[in-house]
C-alpha positions as CSV (number, residue, x, y, z in Angstrom):
1,M,-2.0,26.6,-10.7
2,H,0.0,29.8,-11.3
3,K,-1.6,33.2,-11.2
4,I,-2.7,34.6,-14.6
5,R,-0.4,37.4,-15.7
6,M,-2.2,40.5,-16.9
7,G,-1.2,43.9,-18.4
8,F,-3.3,47.0,-18.3
9,V,-3.9,49.5,-21.1
10,G,-5.1,52.8,-19.6
11,G,-5.9,53.4,-16.0
12,G,-3.3,55.9,-14.8
13,E,-3.7,58.1,-11.7
14,G,-7.3,59.4,-11.3
15,S,-9.0,56.5,-13.1
16,F,-11.9,55.0,-11.1
17,I,-12.7,52.1,-13.3
18,A,-9.1,50.8,-13.6
19,K,-8.8,50.8,-9.8
20,A,-12.0,48.8,-9.6
21,H,-10.7,46.3,-12.2
22,R,-7.5,45.8,-10.3
23,Q,-9.3,45.3,-7.0
24,A,-11.8,42.9,-8.5
25,A,-9.1,40.9,-10.3
26,A,-7.2,40.6,-7.0
27,L,-10.1,39.6,-4.9
28,D,-9.8,35.8,-5.5
29,G,-6.1,35.7,-5.9
30,R,-6.2,34.4,-9.5
31,F,-4.3,37.2,-11.3
32,E,-1.2,39.3,-11.0
33,L,-0.4,42.6,-12.7
34,V,3.0,42.3,-14.5
35,C,3.0,45.2,-16.9
36,G,1.1,48.2,-18.1
37,A,0.8,51.3,-20.4
38,F,-1.3,53.4,-18.1
39,S,-1.2,57.0,-19.5
40,R,-0.1,59.1,-22.4
41,D,1.4,61.4,-19.8
42,P,4.9,59.9,-19.2
43,S,5.0,61.2,-15.6
44,N,1.6,59.8,-14.8
45,N,2.4,56.5,-16.5
46,Q,5.7,56.0,-14.6
47,R,4.1,57.1,-11.2
48,T,1.3,54.6,-11.7
49,G,3.7,51.8,-12.6
50,N,5.8,52.6,-9.5
51,A,2.8,52.8,-7.2
52,L,1.7,49.3,-8.5
53,G,5.1,47.8,-7.8
54,L,6.0,47.0,-11.5
55,Q,9.5,46.6,-12.8
56,P,10.4,49.9,-14.5
57,A,11.1,48.1,-17.8
58,R,7.5,46.7,-17.8
59,T,5.9,50.1,-17.5
60,Y,5.6,50.8,-21.2
61,A,5.3,54.2,-23.0
62,D,2.3,53.0,-25.0
63,W,0.1,50.0,-25.6
64,Q,1.7,49.1,-29.0
65,Q,5.1,48.9,-27.3
66,M,3.7,46.8,-24.5
67,I,2.1,44.2,-26.7
68,E,5.2,44.0,-28.9
69,A,7.6,43.8,-26.0
70,E,5.6,41.3,-24.1
71,S,5.2,39.1,-27.1
72,R,9.0,38.7,-27.2
73,L,9.3,37.5,-23.6
74,P,9.5,33.8,-22.7
75,S,6.0,32.2,-22.5
76,D,6.3,31.7,-18.7
77,Q,7.0,35.4,-18.1
78,R,4.9,37.4,-20.6
79,M,1.4,38.6,-19.8
80,Q,-1.5,36.4,-20.8
81,L,-4.4,38.8,-20.6
82,V,-4.7,42.4,-21.8
83,V,-7.2,44.5,-19.7
84,N,-8.4,47.5,-21.6
85,V,-9.7,50.5,-19.6
86,T,-9.2,53.2,-22.1
87,P,-11.8,55.5,-23.7
88,N,-14.0,53.8,-26.3
89,H,-12.0,54.7,-29.4
90,L,-9.1,52.4,-28.3
91,H,-11.2,49.4,-27.4
92,A,-11.2,47.7,-30.8
93,P,-7.6,48.7,-31.9
94,V,-6.1,47.4,-28.7
95,A,-8.1,44.2,-28.7
96,R,-7.2,43.6,-32.4
97,Q,-3.5,43.9,-31.8
98,A,-3.6,41.9,-28.6
99,I,-5.5,39.0,-30.1
100,Q,-3.2,38.9,-33.2
101,A,-0.2,38.8,-30.8
102,G,-1.8,35.8,-28.9
103,F,-3.2,37.5,-25.8
104,H,-6.6,37.1,-24.3
105,V,-8.6,40.4,-23.9
106,F,-10.9,41.8,-21.2
107,S,-12.3,45.2,-22.3
108,E,-14.4,48.0,-21.0
109,K,-17.6,48.6,-23.0
110,P,-18.9,49.5,-25.5
111,A,-16.6,47.2,-27.5
112,A,-15.8,49.6,-30.3
113,L,-16.6,53.0,-31.8
114,N,-19.2,51.5,-34.3
115,L,-20.6,48.2,-35.4
116,A,-18.5,48.0,-38.6
117,E,-15.3,48.3,-36.5
118,L,-16.5,45.6,-34.1
119,Q,-17.5,43.2,-37.0
120,A,-13.9,43.6,-38.3
121,L,-12.6,42.7,-34.8
122,D,-15.0,39.7,-34.6
123,R,-13.4,38.3,-37.8
124,V,-10.0,38.6,-36.2
125,L,-11.3,36.9,-33.1
126,L,-12.9,34.1,-35.0
127,G,-9.6,33.3,-36.6
128,S,-7.9,32.9,-33.2
129,D,-8.2,30.7,-30.2
130,R,-8.2,33.6,-27.8
131,L,-10.8,34.6,-25.3
132,Y,-12.6,38.0,-25.4
133,G,-14.7,39.4,-22.5
134,L,-16.6,42.6,-21.9
135,A,-16.9,44.3,-18.5
136,H,-20.7,44.3,-18.3
137,V,-20.4,44.3,-14.5
138,Y,-24.1,44.0,-13.7
139,L,-24.2,40.6,-15.3
140,G,-21.9,39.4,-12.6
141,Y,-24.4,39.9,-9.7
142,P,-25.7,36.7,-8.2
143,M,-29.3,37.8,-8.0
144,V,-29.3,38.8,-11.6
145,W,-28.6,35.2,-12.4
146,E,-31.3,34.1,-9.9
147,A,-33.8,36.3,-11.8
148,R,-32.8,34.8,-15.1
149,E,-33.1,31.3,-13.8
150,L,-36.6,32.1,-12.4
151,V,-37.6,33.4,-15.9
152,R,-36.1,30.3,-17.6
153,N,-37.9,27.9,-15.3
154,G,-41.3,29.5,-15.8
155,G,-41.4,31.1,-12.3
156,I,-43.4,34.1,-13.5
157,G,-44.8,32.5,-16.7
158,K,-44.3,33.8,-20.2
159,V,-42.6,37.3,-20.0
160,R,-44.9,40.1,-21.1
161,K,-43.4,43.3,-19.9
162,V,-39.9,44.6,-19.3
163,I,-39.2,48.0,-17.7
164,V,-35.5,48.9,-17.2
165,E,-34.2,52.3,-16.1
166,Y,-30.7,53.7,-15.4
167,P,-30.8,57.3,-14.3
168,Q,-27.7,59.1,-13.2
169,G,-27.2,62.8,-12.3
170,W,-23.5,63.4,-12.7
171,L,-23.8,65.2,-16.0
172,S,-26.5,67.5,-14.9
173,Q,-24.1,70.4,-15.2
174,D,-21.4,71.2,-17.8
175,I,-18.6,69.7,-15.8
176,A,-16.5,69.0,-18.9
177,R,-16.1,72.8,-19.3
178,D,-14.8,72.8,-15.7
179,G,-12.1,70.3,-16.6
180,N,-13.6,66.9,-15.7
181,K,-11.7,64.6,-18.0
182,Q,-14.2,61.7,-17.7
183,A,-17.1,64.0,-18.9
184,D,-14.9,65.6,-21.6
185,W,-14.0,62.4,-23.5
186,R,-17.5,61.0,-23.2
187,D,-18.8,64.0,-25.1
188,N,-16.2,63.7,-27.9
189,P,-17.4,61.6,-30.8
190,E,-13.8,60.8,-31.8
191,Q,-13.3,59.1,-28.5
192,S,-16.7,58.1,-27.4
193,G,-18.4,57.2,-30.7
194,I,-21.8,58.3,-32.0
195,G,-23.5,57.6,-28.6
196,G,-23.1,59.4,-25.3
197,C,-25.4,58.3,-22.5
198,I,-26.9,55.6,-24.8
199,G,-23.5,54.0,-25.2
200,D,-22.2,54.7,-21.7
201,I,-25.1,53.4,-19.6
202,G,-27.8,52.6,-22.0
203,T,-26.0,49.5,-23.1
204,H,-25.9,48.3,-19.5
205,A,-29.7,48.6,-19.3
206,F,-30.1,46.9,-22.7
207,S,-27.9,43.9,-21.9
208,L,-29.5,43.5,-18.5
209,A,-33.0,43.4,-20.0
210,E,-32.0,40.8,-22.7
211,F,-30.1,38.7,-20.1
212,I,-32.9,38.4,-17.5
213,A,-35.8,38.3,-19.9
214,D,-34.0,35.7,-22.0
215,Q,-35.3,37.4,-25.1
216,Q,-33.7,39.7,-27.6
217,V,-34.9,43.2,-28.6
218,Q,-36.3,43.1,-32.1
219,S,-37.3,46.7,-32.8
220,L,-37.5,50.0,-30.9
221,N,-38.8,53.5,-31.0
222,A,-36.3,55.9,-29.4
223,M,-36.0,59.5,-28.4
224,L,-32.6,60.9,-27.5
225,G,-31.6,64.4,-26.4
226,S,-29.0,66.6,-24.9
227,H,-30.0,69.1,-22.2
228,I,-26.7,71.0,-21.9
229,E,-26.0,73.7,-24.5
230,G,-23.0,72.8,-26.6
231,R,-23.0,69.2,-25.6
232,R,-22.3,67.1,-28.7
233,L,-23.7,63.7,-27.7
234,D,-26.9,62.6,-26.0
235,D,-27.2,62.7,-22.3
236,D,-30.8,61.4,-22.1
237,A,-32.6,58.5,-23.8
238,S,-36.1,57.0,-23.6
239,M,-37.5,54.3,-25.8
240,L,-40.2,51.6,-26.3
241,F,-39.0,48.2,-27.5
242,K,-40.4,44.8,-28.7
243,M,-38.7,41.5,-28.0
244,N,-38.5,38.4,-30.1
245,G,-40.4,36.3,-27.5
246,G,-43.4,38.6,-27.5
247,A,-42.6,40.9,-24.6
248,S,-42.8,44.7,-24.9
249,G,-40.7,47.0,-22.9
250,V,-39.6,50.5,-21.8
251,L,-35.9,51.6,-21.4
252,I,-34.8,54.9,-19.9
253,A,-31.2,55.9,-19.6
254,S,-30.2,59.4,-18.5
255,Q,-27.2,61.2,-17.0
256,V,-29.1,64.4,-16.2
257,C,-31.4,63.2,-13.5
258,A,-30.1,65.6,-10.9
259,G,-29.4,64.0,-7.5
260,E,-29.4,60.4,-8.7
261,E,-26.4,58.2,-8.1
262,N,-26.4,54.8,-9.8
263,P,-30.0,53.3,-9.4
264,L,-30.1,50.8,-12.2
265,K,-33.4,49.0,-11.8
266,I,-35.3,46.3,-13.8
267,R,-38.8,45.0,-13.5
268,I,-40.1,42.0,-15.5
269,Y,-43.7,40.8,-15.5
270,G,-45.0,37.5,-16.8
271,E,-48.3,35.8,-16.9
272,R,-48.2,34.7,-13.3
273,G,-45.9,37.2,-11.5
274,G,-43.1,39.6,-11.7
275,L,-39.5,40.2,-10.6
276,E,-37.7,43.4,-9.5
277,W,-33.9,44.0,-9.0
278,R,-32.1,47.2,-8.1
279,Q,-28.4,47.6,-8.3
280,E,-28.2,49.9,-5.3
281,E,-29.7,47.0,-3.3
282,P,-28.2,44.0,-5.2
283,S,-28.7,41.4,-2.5
284,S,-32.5,41.4,-2.8
285,L,-34.7,40.1,-5.6
286,I,-38.4,40.9,-5.2
287,H,-40.7,38.1,-6.5
288,R,-44.3,39.1,-7.0
289,S,-47.0,36.5,-7.6
290,L,-50.5,36.7,-9.0
291,D,-52.0,34.6,-6.2
292,Q,-49.4,34.5,-3.4
293,P,-47.8,37.1,-1.1
294,M,-44.8,39.0,-2.4
295,R,-41.5,37.5,-1.3
296,V,-38.0,38.9,-1.1
297,L,-35.2,36.5,-2.0
298,R,-31.8,37.4,-0.4
299,S,-28.4,36.4,-1.6
300,G,-26.0,34.5,0.7
301,L,-24.3,31.2,0.9
302,G,-26.3,28.4,2.4
303,Q,-29.7,29.5,1.0
304,P,-31.0,26.2,-0.5
305,W,-33.7,27.9,-2.5
306,L,-31.3,29.8,-4.7
307,C,-30.1,28.4,-8.0
308,A,-26.6,27.0,-8.5
309,A,-25.6,29.8,-11.0
310,A,-26.4,32.4,-8.3
311,T,-24.8,30.5,-5.4
312,R,-21.5,30.0,-7.1
313,R,-21.2,33.8,-7.5
314,M,-21.6,34.4,-3.8
315,R,-18.8,34.6,-1.3
316,L,-20.5,35.4,2.1
317,P,-23.4,34.2,4.2
318,A,-26.7,36.0,4.1
319,G,-26.7,39.5,5.6
320,H,-23.1,40.2,4.6
321,P,-23.4,42.7,1.7
322,E,-21.6,42.0,-1.6
323,G,-21.5,44.6,-4.3
324,Y,-19.9,46.1,-7.4
325,L,-16.4,44.8,-6.9
326,E,-17.6,41.3,-6.1
327,A,-19.8,41.3,-9.3
328,M,-16.8,42.4,-11.4
329,A,-14.7,39.8,-9.6
330,N,-17.2,37.1,-10.7
331,L,-16.4,38.0,-14.3
332,Y,-12.7,37.7,-13.6
333,V,-13.1,34.3,-11.9
334,D,-15.0,32.9,-14.8
335,L,-12.3,34.3,-17.2
336,A,-9.6,32.8,-15.1
337,D,-11.3,29.4,-15.2
338,A,-11.5,29.5,-19.0
339,I,-7.9,30.7,-19.4
340,Q,-6.5,28.0,-17.2
341,A,-8.7,25.4,-19.0
342,G,-6.9,26.4,-22.2
343,G,-9.1,29.1,-23.7
344,G,-10.9,28.6,-27.0
345,G,-14.5,27.4,-26.8
346,G,-16.0,29.9,-29.2
347,N,-13.7,32.7,-27.9
348,Q,-15.8,33.3,-24.9
349,A,-15.4,32.3,-21.2
350,P,-18.7,30.8,-19.9
351,G,-20.4,33.3,-17.7
352,V,-18.5,36.3,-19.1
353,P,-20.2,38.6,-21.6
354,G,-18.4,38.3,-24.9
355,M,-18.4,39.3,-28.5
356,E,-22.1,38.5,-29.0
357,V,-23.1,40.9,-26.2
358,G,-20.7,43.5,-27.7
359,L,-22.2,43.2,-31.1
360,R,-25.7,43.5,-29.8
361,G,-24.7,46.5,-27.7
362,M,-23.2,48.3,-30.7
363,A,-26.3,47.4,-32.9
364,F,-28.5,48.8,-30.1
365,I,-26.6,52.1,-30.0
366,E,-26.8,52.6,-33.7
367,T,-30.4,51.5,-33.9
368,A,-31.5,53.8,-31.1
369,I,-29.8,56.8,-32.9
370,A,-31.2,55.8,-36.2
371,S,-34.7,55.6,-34.7
372,H,-34.3,59.0,-33.0
373,R,-33.4,60.5,-36.4
374,S,-36.2,58.7,-38.3
375,D,-39.9,59.5,-38.6
376,A,-40.7,55.8,-38.7
377,K,-42.6,54.4,-35.7
378,W,-40.4,51.3,-35.3
379,T,-36.8,50.7,-36.3
380,E,-35.6,47.1,-36.6
381,L,-32.6,46.1,-34.6
382,V,-30.4,44.0,-36.9
383,C,-27.3,42.4,-35.4
384,P,-25.1,40.3,-37.8
385,L,-23.5,37.5,-35.9
386,Q,-20.7,35.2,-37.2
387,S,-21.1,31.5,-36.6
388,R,-19.4,30.5,-33.4
389,S,-19.6,27.7,-30.8
390,P,-22.3,28.2,-28.2
391,S,-21.1,29.8,-24.9
């Protein structure tokens, strides 16, 4: 099978996340980069294309030109997948034009500026046979799938309590004022949307909780805040939530926890035990039991006690660490399988977070902000979903 041809929107010099995407996509040899529109700065754009070995004619001035020009190329030459690593305000417009032009889309999250914009994109997607995926990277980790399987198989009994936390410290100072571009656009509602921290990392905590607990958040009580004078969007969020399977939970997301790096952590407790997973130690899953000693499950090929969904996302024997790039690469592998199988199937590649995760994430952001602004004790999370084939 030929490699899948991909084009990048965004990700010029200085972009961390675009580099991670390119490395992850290359890890299994399933993709090749054939074109891009990397930066609004013409010099940066051309330097990036040159550094990546692209033909000068396929380093485009902007994403509209890229999609239009690639559409006119022969089918065996044009890109097949658009990877969108721009700020949030371009996630839905790029995806919309790409899908209408017949390209699959893999986008950074959140999926849009607001829920209404994403619902409009969903209608376009439903009218196509294209695939749409979101880079919720933490849902690519093998031991996250192992945790979900243990919950589904009753390994800890009926889930009662979910505690998920995502503290970072990188916005503890006003680094946007000092010229940090990543901090600057994240505090601009026109580029980021109505949520700051809640959209940037709160959605990761939210999707991880729903994925492992195998339940959906039904209502929540949120408190958001900003701890830097002049900052327009939230940099800190705390909330209680209720799930549709009866579990209650706590979610904390903050980017002003000075000294913290990226310690996303989730604990889930059921009738007979609990699970704990930490992103900074992703190879380990702690399994606590009501009447047995605690055990630590470790990722690695050849571990017969791990589920098939976790094992197929591993590359190395036990004791050889796999991390963020491998987790993202797992999403790319599942996307490649679906594209080479012909796409379609409800517009989602099995194993890859898609439009439903995106819609729920946007509904979560808007519900959390509405709850913060309200005097009501609980705010219902309503996520309108179009009918589509099961993933």
